[in-house]
Structures are given as structure tokens and as C-alpha cells.
N, C-alpha and C positions, 0 to 999 in steps of 0.2 A: 504494499500499500504506500503510495508516494507521500512524502512529507508535505503538509500544506504550506503554501507560501503566504506569508503575512505581508501586507502592503506596508509601505513607509508611513502612510497616513494612519493605518491601524496601530502601528507601533507607537507613533506620537500620541495617539489618543489614549493608549494603554498607559504610557509613561505619565501623562497628565493626570490620569485617574489615580494612579498609585501615589503620586505627589499630593494630590488633593485629599486622599483618604484620611491621613492623620488629622488634617485640619478640619475635615468634616466631622471626624469622631470627637474633636474637642469642642465643637459648637454646642453640643448638648451636655457639656461638663458643668457640674457633676450630675450624674444620673443614678447615684446610689450613695449610701453613707460613706463618710470619710473617717479616717482614724488619726488621732493625734498621740504619738508616743511621748510619754513623759518619763524620762529615765530616773525616776525616784518613786519610793513607795507612796501609795495613797494614804489618805487619812487626815487631810486638812492642813498639811504643811504649807508654807508660803508658796512654793513652786506649784504644788498641786492645786491650791486654791485659785491662783491666778489662771492656770491653764483651764480649769473648768469654767471660769467666768468667760474666757475667750471662746471656748468651745460652744457655750450656750449662745453667745452673741453672734457667732458665725452661722449658726443654723438658720437664722431668719433670712439673711441675704442669699445663702446658698440653696436653701430649700430642702436640705437633707440633714440628717443627724451627723454630728461630729463627735465620735466616740473617743473618750480619753482612755488610753491604755497605759497603765503604770508598769514600768519595767525597771525596777530599782536594782542596785547592786554595783559594786566596783566604782564608786564615785561617778555613776552615770554611764559608765562605759558599756554596760550590758544593753541598756535601752538604745544608746546611740548606735551601737554596732547593728542592732536589729533594724533600726531605721535605715542605716546605710545599705543593708542587704536587700531591702524591700524593692519591689518593682517600681520604677519611676513612672507610674501611670497617672499621677495626680490624685491619688486616693490615700496616700500615706505622708504624714508630715512629722517632723521632729520639733518638739518644744523643749528647749534646753537652755543652759545658763553658762556663766563664766567658767565655773570649775570644770565642767565637762568639755567645753569647747575651746577654752583658752589655757587653762592650767594643766590639764592632764597630759597634754602632748609633751610637756617638760617634766612633769612629775613621774610618769611611767616610762620605763625603758622601751616598752612596746605597747602599741594601742591596736585594738581590733577595728579601728576606723581612722580616717583622717578628717579633721574638722573642716578643712578647706577642700581637699580633693574628692571627698565623698558626698558633698552636700551643695545644694544651690541655696544661697541665703535669700530669704524673702523679706523679713522686716525686723528691725530692732524694736523690741517691745517696751523696754524700760529698765529701770534699776531700782534696787532696794539698798539704801545706804547702810554702812556699818556705823555704829556708835560706840564710843568709848565709855564704859560704865565701870564703876569701882565699888568695892565693899565700903559701906558707910563708915567703918572705923579708920579707913585710910585717910590721913590728915591733908587731903587736897580738894580743891573745888574748881580748879581751872586746868587747861591744857599745859600752860607754863609750869604750874605747880607740879603736875604729873611728871613733866620732863625733868625738872629739878630734883624731884624725889628719886626718880629712877637713876639719875646720875650720882646722887649721894649714896644710893644703896644698890650697887650693881648686882644683878642676878636675884635680888630679894623679892621683886615683884613676880608672882606667878600668874600668868595669864591663861585662861581656858579657851579652848576652841573645839570645833567638831572634827578635828583631825588635821594631819599634815596636808597642806595645799588648800584647805578650806579658806573661804573669804575671811573668816575670823582670824585664822593663822597668818594669812598673807597681809592683812591690814596691820597686824601688830609688827610683822617683819618690815613693812614699809615705814612705820613709825620709828622702829629701831634704827633703820638705815638713815632716815632723815635727821634724827636727833643724836646719833652716835651713842645710843644707850644700850644696856644689856638687861633683858628680862628672860624669865624661864617659861618655856612653853609646856603646858599641861594639856595633852589631847584627850578628848572625851568621845564616846560613841554617840551621845545624844546631847543636844543643847540644853535640854531641861535639867539634866544631871549637873552640867557645868554651871548653869544658873543657880541651882540650889546650893552648890558649893561656894559660889561667889557670895551669896547672901549669908551663908554660915561662916564666911571668912577663911575657908580652906584654900581658896585662891583669892587674889586681890583685885584682879581686873579681867575684863572681857571686851573684845571689840565685836560685840554682838550685832545682829541685824536689828534695825529699828523695830521692825514688825514683831520680832521675837522677844523683845525686852520691854516694850512699851507699857505693858501691864504692871510690871515690877517697878518701873520708873514712876508711874502714876500712883502706885501704892506705897511709894517712899521706902521700898525695900532695898534699892541700890541707888547710888548717886550718879547721875548723868554728867559727863564732862564735856563731850564734844561730838557732834555729828560729823562724820568724815564726808562732807559734801560742800558744794558751793552755795546751796540754798538750804534753808532750814526745812526739816521734815514736818509736813503738815500734821502728822500724828503726834509729834512732840514739839510744838511751835516755840516753847520757851527755852529749848536747849540750843545754845549757840553752835555754830559750825566751826570747823578747824580754820576756815578762811577768816572768820571774824576774830579768831584768837591768834592770828599771826602766822598760821601755817597753811597758806592757800594751796600748796601742792599736795597736801595730805588729804587726798580724796580717794575713797575706796568703797566698793559695795559689790554686790552680785548683780549681774544684769541678765536679762532674758531675751531670747530671740526665737523666731520661727524659721525653720529651714525645710527643704524637701530633698529626697535622694537625688543624686546627680543624674541628669538626663531627663528630669521632669519637664514636660513641655513648657516652653516659654510663655504661651498664653495663660496657662494655669498659674505660673509664678506671678504674672502681672495681675491676674484677677485676685488672687489671694492677697497680694500686696495692697491692692486698691481697697478690698474689703476690710483688711486689718487696719489700715490707716483711717478708714471711716469709723470703725469701732473705737479706736484710740482717741478720736476727736469728738465722739458722741458724748454729750454731757452726762447722760445717765450711766453709760458703760464706764466712762472715766471715773465717775464718783465711786462705783463699785470697785474699780481697780485701785484707786487711791486708798479706799478703806482697807483694802487687802495689803497695803504697804507699798504699792508701786509708784515710782515717779515715772509717769507715762512718757514713752518715746514715740517712735514713728520714723518715716523716711523711706528711701528707695532701697531696693536690693543692693545696688552698688555702694550706697553709703554704709549699709550693714557689713558688706564684704570688706570694705576699707577699715571699718571699726574693728572687725574680727581680726584682721591682719595685725593692727597696732596692739590689740589686747594680747595676742599670742606672744608678741615680742616683749611686751612689758611684764607679763606674767613669768616669762622665762627668766628674766632678770631677778624677779623676786624669789623664784624657786631656787635659783643658783645662790642668791644671798642667804637663803634660809638653810641651804645645805641638805635639802630633803630629796629623797628619791624612793619610789616604790617599784620593786621588781615585779 
């Protein structure tokens, strides 16, 4: 049986159809539920709370459920690796933060994903600043007094954190580097345990997240010294910033962003960026996010990509200064 001969016109038509097929498939996106991988346990923590607010808000403009999937473990590496391996079809997204995306690449000798090579940045969601708080028996009330006390008593201040490379740890390392002081790091598995030890005086200081310590500050259980930010935290408006107290460069916090697996269609990235920016600008949604502790962000995928690049470099310096490494 002779092989059929296909005309040049038919070949061109076929090629055009193949090129148009992906675009046509994207015109009805989304047509089923989406999933947002959060590389942390569920249960109402800061990251999980903010992720669920965003997922709820996204469901209205997208017209489909956005299911939050918690995949905790290994400082976020397990969930991020799962997202990186997912099919880039526009139905899986990664909601993650500074520790997983900027710190871990320097903290771990090997990673099961690459924060830049394996993901398409979508939008910078915002930040939650760290705040320096001390045990009430410590005879200090200002950032300058804290610095002077640390210099007079090298190694005597024990500061708690949620582990090597956490924002609480790196914020303290930044303070030490900027002030040439020496303090002793005491890592904990849970922030609540560290906070209880701070109140009891077993440790003297923490560079906690504002949202995680605001209740104890309002309850006069710990003494707030400075918010590590350029602007005051709306949750604790009476606490001055590091900038107000003469250390404008001492700014640190954890930040959040939304990404997709590498190769996700560009129209999907553009649509998600548009919808996320609309949510971050909406007064009702913004109020919910601020209540959860977020200083709201926004912007383009390109801006987020540039920010991620700068954060990876700055966190690498802090990790080297701290001398920590996880095999």
C-alpha cells in the first residue's frame, strides 16, 4: 500500500494546529481545583494561616477550589521538592518563605530542589518582621542599652530560636555582626517552648516574629525592645523600630512568596500574578492578612525573581557568619 503524500498546505495547517493547541487549552484555565503546597505542618501557624487566607480569596476570581496541602519537614525542603517535581500544568503552586527559598541553599550541603532553577516566581506576598524581646529582669529598655549590655557581658545573653538558620537565629546573627557583640544561641524545636523559657528567665532574649510574640508583649510578660523593620508593626504600634533607634540597616524578618513549577505556562503565571496583586490590594483581604501579621507586598514576577536572588546572596553571608551547616 503506497504511503500517502501530504501536501505542503496540509503540513502547514497541521503545524499551526499543534502550535495553537496549548494556547487553546489555556483559554479555559482553570477548569478544575488547584493545589497550593505549603511546606510546613498545618495547625494555624503564621505561614499556614496566611496561605489559607490567600487560598480562600483566590477561589472567587478563579472559580475553583484552591486546596492547601501541608507538606512539612526538613525546614520546608520536603514540600518544596514535591512542588518542584509536580507537572507544570498550572494546577500546582508553592507557597513558601525565606527559610526554604533563601536560607536552605546555603544551610544544607545538598537540596532536593533549586529555588531558582526549579520554579517560576509569581509574586512577592509580604513580610513578617522579627522583634527583639527580652526577659523582664534584664536591665535594659532600648536597643542601645541591649548592645551595651551585650558588650559588657560577652556570651552571657542566651537567645532562643526555632533552630539553625531560622529567621530568629539569623536576625540575632545579623545583630551580632552589626554590633560586634557575642551572644549564645539556644535552638528550640518549637517557638512556644522558647517563649516560655524567655518568660521564666532561662534565656534572656529572642528575636521572635511579631505575630508570634504580640500576645506576650501585650500581656506584659516580656519586654519589647525593637522591631527589626523600617516601619512600625501595626500589631504593636508602640514599639519603636531599629531604624528609629539608630540602626537603620538592622532589618530582618521572614517573607512569603508564591511560585510555580518550572515550565508552567506563561499565561497562567500572568493570570495568577494579576489575581494575587488584586487580592493584596483589596481592603478586606488586606485587613485579614495584616491581622495575621503580614506586611503586605505585591509586584511583578520579575521583581520577585530579583528579590529572591538578592535574598539568597544575603542569607548566604549570614549563614557563613553564623558558621552553621546541616548535612
